[in-house]
ROSE-837514 format. One line per field, with one value per residue (C-alpha): residue number from 1; residue in one letter; x, y, z. Coordinates in pm, whole numbers, always signed. Each point is the difference from the previous one (the first is absolute). Layout:
REM residues N
n: [NUM, ...] $
res: [a, ...] $
x: [X, ...] $
y: [Y, ...] $
z: [Z, ...] $
//
This chain:
REM residues 613
n: [1, 2, 3, 4, 5, 6, 7, 8, 9, 10, 11, 12, 13, 14, 15, 16, 17, 18, 19, 20, 21, 22, 23, 24, 25, 26, 27, 28, 29, 30, 31, 32, 33, 34, 35, 36, 37, 38, 39, 40, 41, 42, 43, 44, 45, 46, 47, 48, 49, 50, 51, 52, 53, 54, 55, 56, 57, 58, 59, 60, 61, 62, 63, 64, 65, 66, 67, 68, 69, 70, 71, 72, 73, 74, 75, 76, 77, 78, 79, 80, 81, 82, 83, 84, 85, 86, 87, 88, 89, 90, 91, 92, 93, 94, 95, 96, 97, 98, 99, 100, 101, 102, 103, 104, 105, 106, 107, 108, 109, 110, 111, 112, 113, 114, 115, 116, 117, 118, 119, 120, 121, 122, 123, 124, 125, 126, 127, 128, 129, 130, 131, 132, 133, 134, 135, 136, 137, 138, 139, 140, 141, 142, 143, 144, 145, 146, 147, 148, 149, 150, 151, 152, 153, 154, 155, 156, 157, 158, 159, 160, 161, 162, 163, 164, 165, 166, 167, 168, 169, 170, 171, 172, 173, 174, 175, 176, 177, 178, 179, 180, 181, 182, 183, 184, 185, 186, 187, 188, 189, 190, 191, 192, 193, 194, 195, 196, 197, 198, 199, 200, 201, 202, 203, 204, 205, 206, 207, 208, 209, 210, 211, 212, 213, 214, 215, 216, 217, 218, 219, 220, 221, 222, 223, 224, 225, 226, 227, 228, 229, 230, 231, 232, 233, 234, 235, 236, 237, 238, 239, 240, 241, 242, 243, 244, 245, 246, 247, 248, 249, 250, 251, 252, 253, 254, 255, 256, 257, 258, 259, 260, 261, 262, 263, 264, 265, 266, 267, 268, 269, 270, 271, 272, 273, 274, 275, 276, 277, 278, 279, 280, 281, 282, 283, 284, 285, 286, 287, 288, 289, 290, 291, 292, 293, 294, 295, 296, 297, 298, 299, 300, 301, 302, 303, 304, 305, 306, 307, 308, 309, 310, 311, 312, 313, 314, 315, 316, 317, 318, 319, 320, 321, 322, 323, 324, 325, 326, 327, 328, 329, 330, 331, 332, 333, 334, 335, 336, 337, 338, 339, 340, 341, 342, 343, 344, 345, 346, 347, 348, 349, 350, 351, 352, 353, 354, 355, 356, 357, 358, 359, 360, 361, 362, 363, 364, 365, 366, 367, 368, 369, 370, 371, 372, 373, 374, 375, 376, 377, 378, 379, 380, 381, 382, 383, 384, 385, 386, 387, 388, 389, 390, 391, 392, 393, 394, 395, 396, 397, 398, 399, 400, 401, 402, 403, 404, 405, 406, 407, 408, 409, 410, 411, 412, 413, 414, 415, 416, 417, 418, 419, 420, 421, 422, 423, 424, 425, 426, 427, 428, 429, 430, 431, 432, 433, 434, 435, 436, 437, 438, 439, 440, 441, 442, 443, 444, 445, 446, 447, 448, 449, 450, 451, 452, 453, 454, 455, 456, 457, 458, 459, 460, 461, 462, 463, 464, 465, 466, 467, 468, 469, 470, 471, 472, 473, 474, 475, 476, 477, 478, 479, 480, 481, 482, 483, 484, 485, 486, 487, 488, 489, 490, 491, 492, 493, 494, 495, 496, 497, 498, 499, 500, 501, 502, 503, 504, 505, 506, 507, 508, 509, 510, 511, 512, 513, 514, 515, 516, 517, 518, 519, 520, 521, 522, 523, 524, 525, 526, 527, 528, 529, 530, 531, 532, 533, 534, 535, 536, 537, 538, 539, 540, 541, 542, 543, 544, 545, 546, 547, 548, 549, 550, 551, 552, 553, 554, 555, 556, 557, 558, 559, 560, 561, 562, 563, 564, 565, 566, 567, 568, 569, 570, 571, 572, 573, 574, 575, 576, 577, 578, 579, 580, 581, 582, 583, 584, 585, 586, 587, 588, 589, 590, 591, 592, 593, 594, 595, 596, 597, 598, 599, 600, 601, 602, 603, 604, 605, 606, 607, 608, 609, 610, 611, 612, 613] $
res: [x, x, x, x, x, x, x, x, x, x, x, x, x, x, x, x, x, x, x, x, x, x, x, x, x, x, x, x, x, x, x, x, x, x, x, x, x, x, x, x, x, x, x, x, x, x, x, x, x, x, x, x, x, x, x, x, x, x, x, x, x, x, x, x, x, x, x, x, x, x, x, x, x, x, x, x, x, x, x, x, x, x, x, x, x, x, x, x, x, x, x, x, x, x, x, x, x, x, x, x, x, x, x, x, x, x, x, x, x, x, x, x, x, x, x, x, x, x, x, x, x, x, x, x, x, x, x, x, x, x, x, x, x, x, x, x, x, x, x, x, x, x, x, x, x, x, x, x, x, x, x, x, x, x, x, x, x, x, x, x, x, x, x, x, x, x, x, x, x, x, x, x, x, x, x, x, x, x, x, x, x, x, x, x, x, x, x, x, x, x, x, x, x, x, x, x, x, x, x, x, x, x, x, x, x, x, x, x, x, x, x, x, x, x, x, x, x, x, x, x, x, x, x, x, x, x, x, x, x, x, x, x, x, x, x, x, x, x, x, x, x, x, x, x, x, x, x, x, x, x, x, x, x, x, x, x, x, x, x, x, x, x, x, x, x, x, x, x, x, x, x, x, x, x, x, x, x, x, x, x, x, x, x, x, x, x, x, x, x, x, x, x, x, x, x, x, x, x, x, x, x, x, x, x, x, x, x, x, x, x, x, x, x, x, x, x, x, x, x, x, x, x, x, x, x, x, x, x, x, x, x, x, x, x, x, x, x, x, x, x, x, x, x, x, x, x, x, x, x, x, x, x, x, x, x, x, x, x, x, x, x, x, x, x, x, x, x, x, x, x, x, x, x, x, x, x, x, x, x, x, x, x, x, x, x, x, x, x, x, x, x, x, x, x, x, x, x, x, x, x, x, x, x, x, x, x, x, x, x, x, x, x, x, x, x, x, x, x, x, x, x, x, x, x, x, x, x, x, x, x, x, x, x, x, x, x, x, x, x, x, x, x, x, x, x, x, x, x, x, x, x, x, x, x, x, x, x, x, x, x, x, x, x, x, x, x, x, x, x, x, x, x, x, x, x, x, x, x, x, x, x, x, x, x, x, x, x, x, x, x, x, x, x, x, x, x, x, x, x, x, x, x, x, x, x, x, x, x, x, x, x, x, x, x, x, x, x, x, x, x, x, x, x, x, x, x, x, x, x, x, x, x, x, x, x, x, x, x, x, x, x, x, x, x, x, x, x, x, x, x, x, x, x, x, x, x, x, x, x, x, x, x, x, x, x, x, x, x, x, x, x, x, x, x, x, x, x, x, x, x, x, x, x, x, x, x, x, x, x, x, x, x, x, x, x, x, x, x, x, x, x, x, x, x, x, x, x, x, x, x, x, x, x] $
x: [-900, -370, +73, +235, -154, +151, +76, +361, +83, +380, -26, -234, +238, +303, -172, -112, +360, +115, -285, +85, +361, -111, -239, +271, +242, -261, -56, +366, +87, -33, +290, +250, +340, -13, +244, -106, -315, +134, +138, -330, -180, +240, -95, -368, +69, +186, -268, -277, +190, +39, -362, -179, +210, -58, -369, -54, +199, -233, -282, +191, +17, +209, +348, +200, -188, +9, +380, +43, -210, +204, +321, -149, -90, +365, +103, -218, +169, +348, -57, -217, +293, +241, -245, -94, +367, +47, -299, +126, +347, -127, -281, +235, +253, +248, -39, +379, -15, -255, +269, +270, +158, -161, -349, +97, +100, -341, -172, +228, -113, -361, +66, +176, -279, -261, +180, +19, -371, -96, +210, -66, -157, +338, +214, -219, +210, -300, -230, -72, -290, -263, -356, -363, -98, -344, -136, -295, -135, +298, +283, +288, +316, +284, +364, +342, +194, +363, +294, -25, -364, +95, +287, -241, -239, +289, +140, -342, -66, +332, -76, -343, +142, +268, -264, -207, +311, +61, -359, +9, +331, -165, -285, +243, +237, -249, -256, -363, +78, -25, -125, -338, +118, +306, -183, -289, +221, +237, -285, -173, +281, -26, -320, +95, +362, -82, -254, +264, +247, -265, -91, +366, +62, -331, -133, -370, -277, -27, +360, -90, -209, +203, -168, +245, -215, -298, +216, +56, -353, +95, +329, -190, -217, +309, +160, -319, +4, +358, -82, -331, -25, +369, +86, +308, +141, -80, +285, +272, +329, +202, -57, +146, +299, +75, -23, +242, +251, -39, +35, +341, +137, -106, +123, +302, +129, +219, -177, +152, -199, +191, -70, +25, +366, +69, +51, -129, -334, -84, +127, -209, +150, +99, +203, +174, +101, +120, +177, +144, -110, -234, -303, +74, +363, -91, -272, +84, +318, +46, -117, +335, +163, -224, +1, +181, -237, +109, -234, -91, -355, -214, +244, -123, -335, -132, +14, -318, -96, +199, +277, +360, +203, +91, -237, -321, -92, -250, +169, -269, +107, +261, +78, +128, +375, +176, +254, +221, -9, +215, -288, +58, -186, +306, -156, +267, -47, -350, -155, -287, -220, -41, -340, -39, -342, -138, -171, -295, -237, -381, +20, +238, +288, +341, +144, +273, +93, -26, +283, -93, +271, -125, +228, +50, +310, -156, -177, +324, +184, -263, +11, +376, -17, -270, +198, +314, -182, -203, +303, +197, -301, -60, +369, +47, -326, +71, +352, -63, -330, +168, +271, -253, -223, +290, +115, -359, -29, +328, -100, -341, +151, +268, -194, -173, -171, -359, -3, +324, -122, -315, +212, +224, -308, -128, +336, -24, -355, +95, +293, -237, -234, +289, +98, -363, +1, +302, -185, -296, +236, +114, -364, -48, +298, -143, -343, +153, +152, -181, -95, -234, -333, +3, -269, -23, -223, -142, -119, +341, +170, -224, +51, +376, -10, -218, +238, +299, -183, -82, +359, +143, -226, -92, -212, -223, -339, -31, -322, -66, -334, -13, -361, +31, -329, -246, -311, -232, +166, -182, +140, +142, +196, +128, +118, +185, +169, +111, +187, +284, +142, +247, +40, +260, +161, +345, +77, +236, -267, -272, +227, +82, -371, -84, +319, -1, -371, +41, +337, -126, -282, +230, +310, -166, -232, +26, -109, -324, -241, -357, -24, +227, -40, +364, -24, +284, +24, -301, -33, -272, +52, -267, +5, -289, -75, -291, -142, -168, -282, -136, +335, +89, +344, +262, -188, +123, +212, +186, -91, +254, -110, +246, -128, +181, -82, +311, +31, -108, +181, +19, -241, +270, +204, -300, -100, +354, +20, -349, +69, +355, +161, +327, -11, +228, -9, -98, -161, +200, -246, +58, +238, -207, -308, +192, +122, -360, -112, +276, -47, -377, +54, +228, -268, -312, -125, -208, +84, -228, +65, -267, -12, -121, -218, +78, +359, +233, +6, -166, +189, -177, +200, -199, +232, -96, -28, +202, -11, +317, +2] $
y: [-23, +23, +339, -147, +66, -327, -290, -124, +275, -35, -360, +93, +276, -229, -276, +256, +114, -359, -74, +311, -115, -338, +165, +227, -293, -185, +307, +41, -367, +25, +248, -247, +22, +377, +210, +16, -213, -314, +203, +184, -333, -77, +331, -91, -348, +147, +263, -260, -215, +301, +117, -336, -144, +304, +20, -369, +28, +274, -258, -286, -36, -320, +110, -246, +73, +373, -12, -193, +255, +284, -164, -40, +370, +81, -202, +233, +303, -137, -81, +296, +242, -237, -75, +368, +100, -279, +133, +361, -102, -210, +236, +298, -189, -99, -375, -39, +108, -273, -249, +166, -120, +287, -113, -359, +116, +165, -325, -183, +233, -82, -373, +28, +216, -245, -287, +197, +82, -361, -122, +293, -218, -171, +312, +313, +197, +185, +37, -117, +20, -84, +39, +85, +368, +31, +331, +102, -353, -167, -217, +245, -104, +175, -108, +151, +48, -108, +172, -222, +100, +368, -67, -173, +296, +243, -205, -40, +373, +83, -243, +152, +352, -95, -139, +318, +207, -196, +53, +372, +31, -158, +248, +294, -138, -101, +275, -81, -329, -219, +262, -146, -359, +84, +256, -237, -293, +221, +163, -334, -117, +295, -82, -356, +102, +276, -225, -275, +246, +137, -352, -97, +310, -54, +339, +85, -76, -369, -117, -369, +52, +4, +218, -75, -283, +238, +260, -245, +83, +351, -157, -243, +279, +193, -314, -85, +346, -51, -333, +79, +375, +74, -333, -44, -313, +94, +251, +41, +187, -310, +90, +347, -117, -280, +249, +234, -277, -131, +348, +34, -354, -109, +308, -53, +346, +17, +192, +116, +150, +246, +157, +376, -36, -176, -339, -306, -133, -246, -134, -198, -318, +185, +249, -283, -154, +320, +147, -333, +39, -198, +189, -94, +106, +333, +87, +299, +77, +343, -12, +146, -323, -198, +230, +325, +235, +306, +214, -57, -110, +304, +258, +294, +77, +215, -148, -80, +163, -147, -130, +77, +194, -234, -257, -153, +174, -84, -227, -10, +273, +2, -246, -345, -41, -303, -225, -278, -320, -308, -241, -284, -230, -5, +196, +268, +370, +123, +345, +77, +307, +94, +131, +117, +70, +72, -257, +133, -161, +25, +339, +127, +18, -40, -326, -92, -50, -260, -36, -170, -114, -45, -188, +231, -171, -102, +333, +191, -231, +51, +374, +7, -220, +219, +317, -144, -140, +316, +226, -223, -25, +372, +80, -244, +91, +370, -28, -262, +147, +338, -144, -186, +305, +217, -242, -38, +375, +9, -289, +145, +332, -159, -274, +63, -336, +39, -356, +47, +337, -170, -261, +268, +185, -323, -43, +354, -54, -327, +166, +267, -272, -171, +329, +50, -352, +92, +305, -218, -229, +305, +78, -353, +40, +324, -159, -283, +254, +206, +363, +226, +127, +358, +234, -59, +180, -273, +245, +167, -338, -124, +318, -36, -364, +87, +280, -238, -255, +259, +122, -351, -92, +312, -193, -154, +145, +9, +157, +114, +65, +114, +20, +65, -165, -267, +132, -134, +188, +294, +355, -42, -309, +173, +294, -240, -160, +335, +74, -237, -290, -98, -339, -101, -319, -112, +234, -248, -271, +232, +124, -358, -79, +308, +2, -366, -8, +280, -119, -353, +138, +229, -214, -326, +129, -194, +277, -176, +198, +104, +345, +174, -21, -99, -268, +150, +31, +132, +6, +158, +76, +131, +85, +65, -9, -198, -85, -328, -62, +351, +171, -111, +94, -255, -129, +259, -131, +145, -208, -6, -159, -58, -134, -91, -157, -215, -377, -57, -174, -382, -162, -219, +306, +169, -326, -55, +346, -19, -343, +85, -282, +33, -34, +47, +363, -86, +339, +320, +141, -288, +174, +316, -193, -129, +351, +123, -287, +55, +375, -39, -238, +255, +274, -213, +56, -242, -61, -169, -96, -55, -31, +303, -26, -28, -44, +117, +1, +201, +27, +142, +93, +93, +204, +68, +357, -4, +297, +132, -171] $
z: [+12170, -67, -149, -258, -342, -131, +234, -21, -247, +41, -119, -285, -116, +20, -195, -259, -46, -52, -239, -200, -30, -134, -244, -140, -25, -204, -219, -98, -35, -378, -8, +146, -166, -41, +207, +365, -28, +168, +287, +40, +20, +284, +166, -18, +136, +296, +60, -19, +250, +229, -16, -8, +287, +217, -85, +69, +324, +124, -14, +171, +379, +25, +122, -210, -321, +74, +46, -327, -191, +154, -118, -350, +8, +66, -307, -206, +158, -74, -368, -96, +13, -179, -281, -35, -42, -256, -192, +6, -120, -288, -100, -22, -209, +271, -16, +15, +366, +71, -106, +211, +323, +189, -87, +73, +350, +41, -98, +242, +279, -88, +13, +337, +144, -128, +172, +326, -14, -63, +295, +234, +274, +36, +52, +22, -247, -142, +301, +353, +247, -263, +138, -87, +16, -171, -122, -225, +23, -166, +133, +0, +182, +177, +15, +61, -323, +8, -183, -310, -47, +13, -242, -238, +1, -57, -290, -163, +38, -165, -283, -62, +18, -253, -234, +35, -75, -322, -113, +82, -182, -302, +29, +0, -264, -265, +44, -81, -177, +314, +246, +88, +43, +209, +215, +75, +102, +201, +194, +61, +230, +240, +201, +103, +52, +249, +172, +48, +152, +236, +119, +46, +216, +189, -102, +31, +251, -95, -47, -16, -317, -325, -263, -282, -147, -15, -173, -283, -117, -134, -107, -224, -140, -118, -141, -186, -156, -115, -160, -162, -69, -55, -170, +215, -159, -359, +14, +260, +56, -87, -365, +45, +204, -246, -287, +178, +58, -354, -147, +164, +15, -348, -184, -221, +92, +313, +278, +328, +287, +220, +336, +46, +98, -333, +161, -184, +122, -276, -333, -245, -152, -319, +206, +182, -333, -165, +301, +111, +361, +222, +131, +361, -35, -158, +250, +218, -197, -161, -360, -111, +117, -235, -304, -69, -182, -202, +214, +363, +73, +71, -139, -199, +163, +279, +346, +182, +328, +280, -222, +78, -256, -281, +147, -127, -318, -268, -247, -263, -234, -273, -274, +98, +38, -148, +164, -135, +206, -44, +46, +246, -241, -227, -288, +15, +53, -63, +6, +236, +21, +367, +110, +361, +150, +344, +221, +198, +248, -26, +172, -272, +248, -163, +133, -249, -363, -274, -250, -327, -244, -357, -237, -300, -138, -329, -37, +53, -239, -270, +57, -42, -309, -149, +68, -161, -301, -39, +0, -237, -231, -1, -48, -286, -168, +25, -139, -267, -112, -31, -223, -218, -22, -110, -267, -120, -52, -192, -223, -71, -107, -223, -172, -334, -35, +134, +134, +191, +126, +136, +174, +154, +119, +162, +176, +131, +131, +167, +170, +132, +128, +183, +161, +109, +146, +208, +132, +97, +188, +195, +78, +131, +232, +139, +53, +201, +236, +262, -31, +194, -131, -124, -131, -374, -250, -223, -266, -33, -8, -282, -200, +34, -111, -301, -98, +17, -213, -265, -3, -28, -290, -193, -248, +266, +93, +379, +121, +357, +170, +363, +117, +368, +90, -103, -162, +270, +289, +154, +22, +350, -105, -314, +214, +226, -299, -139, +320, -86, -191, +270, +163, +260, -131, -112, -291, -170, +3, -129, -278, -95, -39, -206, -208, -97, -73, -254, -134, -61, -213, -204, -40, -104, -269, -328, -242, -94, +216, -73, +159, -252, -375, -42, +270, +204, +378, +188, +380, +210, +371, +237, +368, +233, +367, +132, +340, +89, +247, -7, +20, +352, +126, -94, -307, -252, -289, -297, -305, -281, -328, -286, -334, -318, -337, -15, -28, +358, +283, -21, +244, +152, +108, +165, +170, +126, +155, +154, +149, +109, -201, -185, -378, -297, -116, -356, -50, +35, +252, +245, +239, -20, +119, +300, +82, -8, +224, +258, +0, +46, +293, +167, -4, +41, -356, -207, -368, -251, -363, -262, -377, -197, -309, -283, +116, +271, +380, +274, +330, +307, +310, +313, +223, +364, +122, +323, +236, +161, +340] $
//
């Protein structure tokens, strides 16, 4: 023993482990109330009891005192595993398990074991043949462990292993977010755990010396890292798990989780209400028993490797189906859009499906109402405007009175305007539908629209200027522009933007312009292609500018369209402005309106250049 570098080093190491536990408990006391903190304080209390009792016992020779300190050490062993599991459950967002009967049984086992340790001299349930067996200059003891002592070590080992599993699962599930904290705390339990097992099985050259208290020194170092460097209790997985539960349970949309065999795994409260089935009752039942869908979950896609024919296919593609459900809440039949998507684990393995039901009853009702009203409006306008227009022409040709002729001409023009309004209503209906992007030549489209405008109003001056490039572009960029005027967007939406922008300028002129000597209609349209940010790919735009010297568009109509508010269409261009706005939204274009001096309006439409994907 003279060769020992540090006298009584087992006692010094054990006391250091206990002191470290107390120091860490003091350091995290300010975090009390946060998930897992109170349980971790319990872990440190148990570890301090374990280490300090064993370390003090190694310095005590009195048999009675030594036996009492050994029993106290066993109390630390018993409660370390229980408190550590409680911490892991609460820290990883599973506090409901802490309040379960299973955990209550674990605590009950700890209480019973504690009572047996405290009264061991009366019955010898934990150990017998207690006696001094000094080594390395300290008062180690030897005794024969009884079955309950072995059971206690097994239970505590299982509890610690379960806690480590929960922390590792958190590490794998949430990626780098909690990696350092979980890894440090999980690894910290390994050294003392293996040392306890080795002592219980009497492994090693000095079986009477328990090294577990000494192994709490590296344990405390890893825990200190988790608390201080990784800020363990400033963020924890409880936040993520609570967010996941909230995201599902608090959603108003019914959500059903299915296993690969299409059996129900989980329903959120909204699904229980709509489907009229209790979550526990529905669990493990085929989804078809709960809700009959128009298409089976997973149909229509290629099977994954290992799937049986007609088995687990990708259910992500395709447009959502709709289903009518007689809601259990008593609100009558409602229409739901059904969206089916795959569930994958962190390793991207396909493990099931989620079925989301979105209530689209009001949307479908409005769509039907709009379609009916639109068709009736268009039909009546077309027929009645045609009759009025015809009679107006007849009257104008037969009347000799100039005043009556002027009035007949006004009737004819108004009838034409009503017919045009009906056509715009048809454009609105088409814009509200869905259509696929197609390659569309913007230059050809604009030329066609200009030609139609000139033909419709032969007295109007409609100028067209197609540059092809901004003046500040270099030769390479100009060459790129010359290669095409095509963009891949919805052609109906693009035509609506170009057509209505030009038509609004031509049709609503008041004959008091400044560009022509006679004050009649003048419109100037220009088209160029420009590239922002140095001409990087994806930044190119077609810029359409339409100017007129008419009366201008009332500010309240422009403000209403730009803000998305409904307003009375006091000006004849009102519906046309909305058509331009909806068409621009469908193709990702930006439209700006500004007053032109000395009078008139300038409309600028910035149209994205979309490559064929």
